[in-house]
Backbone bond lengths (Angstrom), bond angles and torsions (degrees), N, CA, C in turn:
res aa  C-N    CA-C-N  psi(-1)  N-CA   C-N-CA  omega(-1)  CA-C   N-CA-C  phi
1 M - - - 1.450 - - 1.511 112.62 -
2 R 1.271 116.85 -33.15 1.503 118.56 177.97 1.487 111.77 -63.16
3 R 1.393 119.87 -38.83 1.366 122.94 177.56 1.558 113.77 -62.53
4 V 1.278 114.10 -41.39 1.448 119.43 179.51 1.525 108.51 -70.00
5 S 1.306 116.57 -39.27 1.490 120.30 178.65 1.551 112.02 -60.06
6 E 1.315 114.80 -40.73 1.479 121.66 -174.95 1.451 111.73 -79.10
7 E 1.319 121.21 -16.38 1.481 121.23 179.24 1.526 110.68 -67.56
8 G 1.340 113.34 145.31 1.463 117.48 176.01 1.476 113.27 -75.91
9 T 1.345 116.68 169.53 1.455 122.69 177.94 1.504 108.68 -113.95
10 M 1.349 117.64 132.18 1.414 120.13 -178.90 1.470 109.98 -90.11
11 D 1.363 115.48 135.80 1.491 124.21 175.57 1.524 105.71 -130.58
12 G 1.359 111.23 87.10 1.465 118.91 -172.18 1.525 108.00 67.91
13 P 1.345 118.52 -127.41 1.455 119.58 -178.09 1.584 112.23 -85.91
14 K 1.327 115.52 -5.84 1.474 118.85 -178.73 1.498 112.67 -97.97
15 E 1.320 116.39 145.85 1.462 123.08 174.75 1.451 110.77 -116.95
16 W 1.334 117.22 136.36 1.468 123.29 175.96 1.491 112.61 -132.36
17 K 1.298 116.36 154.08 1.526 120.92 -175.92 1.544 108.42 -116.28
18 Q 1.357 112.36 138.02 1.453 120.31 176.45 1.581 105.48 -74.50
19 R 1.277 114.85 136.66 1.452 119.20 176.83 1.564 111.85 -78.84
20 R 1.369 115.37 -37.26 1.431 120.89 -179.18 1.528 109.35 -141.81
21 G 1.344 119.83 151.14 1.439 123.10 176.54 1.599 111.27 70.13
22 H 1.275 110.10 -161.32 1.492 120.72 -179.18 1.451 113.42 -121.43
23 H 1.282 120.38 137.30 1.408 124.68 174.22 1.463 112.04 -66.24
24 R 1.312 123.13 131.24 1.474 122.99 -174.85 1.486 113.89 -59.39
25 G 1.303 119.52 -23.82 1.472 123.10 -178.04 1.501 115.75 -79.57
26 K 1.336 115.00 -8.27 1.475 118.50 -175.63 1.531 109.30 -73.14
27 V 1.280 115.62 152.81 1.501 119.84 -179.53 1.537 115.64 -63.34
28 I 1.380 114.64 -23.53 1.443 118.99 178.45 1.487 114.26 -76.49
29 S 1.343 117.52 -16.58 1.486 122.23 -173.38 1.543 113.69 -58.48
30 P 1.347 119.41 -47.85 1.441 119.90 177.89 1.522 114.86 -60.37
31 L 1.387 112.67 -39.12 1.427 117.36 179.23 1.529 113.27 -63.93
32 L 1.317 115.18 -46.69 1.467 119.31 177.00 1.504 111.86 -61.27
33 A 1.350 113.70 -42.65 1.460 115.41 178.36 1.552 113.08 -61.98
34 N 1.290 116.71 -38.95 1.473 118.51 177.75 1.487 113.50 -65.96
35 L 1.339 117.18 -34.54 1.442 120.36 177.97 1.537 111.75 -68.17
36 Y 1.331 114.42 -41.81 1.415 118.51 -178.46 1.518 113.50 -77.44
37 L 1.325 116.80 -42.85 1.528 122.31 -175.61 1.519 109.83 -76.00
38 S 1.331 120.52 -21.20 1.456 119.81 179.01 1.508 113.58 -52.44
39 K 1.365 114.51 -47.62 1.490 120.33 -178.77 1.505 108.33 -63.68
40 I 1.277 119.19 -43.59 1.448 121.41 -176.68 1.553 109.02 -66.78
41 D 1.307 116.35 -37.64 1.474 122.86 178.11 1.479 111.35 -58.00
42 H 1.352 113.94 -50.29 1.505 120.66 178.06 1.523 114.15 -61.97
43 E 1.364 113.15 -40.52 1.457 116.70 179.98 1.521 113.86 -69.38
44 M 1.376 116.02 -36.33 1.474 121.37 175.00 1.524 108.61 -63.50
45 A 1.305 117.92 -41.77 1.498 120.74 -178.27 1.550 107.13 -66.40
46 R 1.259 118.38 -39.82 1.468 121.25 179.61 1.525 109.86 -62.14
47 L 1.327 117.94 -32.61 1.452 124.54 -176.76 1.547 110.95 -87.44
48 G 1.381 116.30 -0.56 1.437 120.31 178.70 1.518 117.85 89.79
49 H 1.358 116.20 16.66 1.470 120.88 178.95 1.570 109.36 -115.20
50 E 1.315 113.63 138.34 1.480 117.39 175.65 1.567 107.31 -87.13
51 M 1.332 115.11 143.78 1.447 118.41 178.48 1.575 104.44 -129.39
52 V 1.344 114.08 119.82 1.414 120.00 -179.85 1.526 108.76 -100.32
53 R 1.328 114.20 128.71 1.505 120.09 -178.64 1.483 115.59 -128.33
54 Y 1.297 114.20 143.04 1.500 122.12 172.33 1.520 105.03 -133.13
55 A 1.320 117.92 108.57 1.458 120.92 -179.52 1.511 111.78 57.24
56 D 1.351 117.98 -116.40 1.451 118.87 -178.90 1.537 114.44 -103.87
57 D 1.326 115.91 19.30 1.458 122.91 175.62 1.499 109.91 -109.11
58 S 1.267 119.20 145.97 1.470 121.60 177.37 1.548 111.14 -146.43
59 V 1.338 114.52 147.54 1.485 122.41 175.76 1.475 109.95 -137.20
60 I 1.338 113.92 139.34 1.478 120.00 175.13 1.526 106.95 -109.59
61 P 1.295 118.53 99.80 1.473 122.57 -175.41 1.563 107.48 -67.16
62 C 1.346 113.36 135.27 1.422 121.86 179.42 1.537 108.53 -131.99
63 R 1.343 117.74 149.44 1.438 121.59 178.34 1.565 114.20 -79.33
64 N 1.343 113.31 -25.17 1.464 114.74 -176.61 1.582 108.03 -158.74
65 E 1.326 114.64 175.50 1.478 117.30 -176.79 1.499 113.26 -65.26
66 E 1.305 115.97 -36.95 1.452 119.15 178.46 1.566 114.12 -61.60
67 E 1.301 113.66 -44.10 1.465 118.13 173.76 1.506 112.32 -61.08
68 A 1.360 118.75 -39.52 1.445 122.85 176.28 1.512 114.03 -62.92
69 K 1.318 115.39 -38.17 1.477 120.22 178.46 1.506 110.30 -66.77
70 R 1.379 116.57 -40.50 1.484 119.37 178.11 1.528 110.87 -65.32
71 A 1.267 117.35 -38.34 1.509 121.62 177.63 1.509 111.50 -65.06
72 L 1.319 118.35 -36.26 1.460 119.14 179.68 1.487 110.68 -72.29
73 K 1.373 118.47 -35.36 1.459 120.47 179.78 1.577 111.41 -64.19
74 K 1.262 115.50 -31.23 1.469 119.90 -178.98 1.455 110.63 -76.79
């Protein structure tokens, strides 16, 4: 992971390096997101909320604003 983290990111002919964290466009990003979000996904399911994920994006569908507020509090 360190090697992937330290690699630069190409933007056309230019290369730039992230000072902290991981650039979202790196191939490791979805893997790290799945490792991290898996625990949250299971916890939200335990609390009765569905969590829809695609790679490093996630959505918690709610029927109304009140339900959304309850989901955020949990």
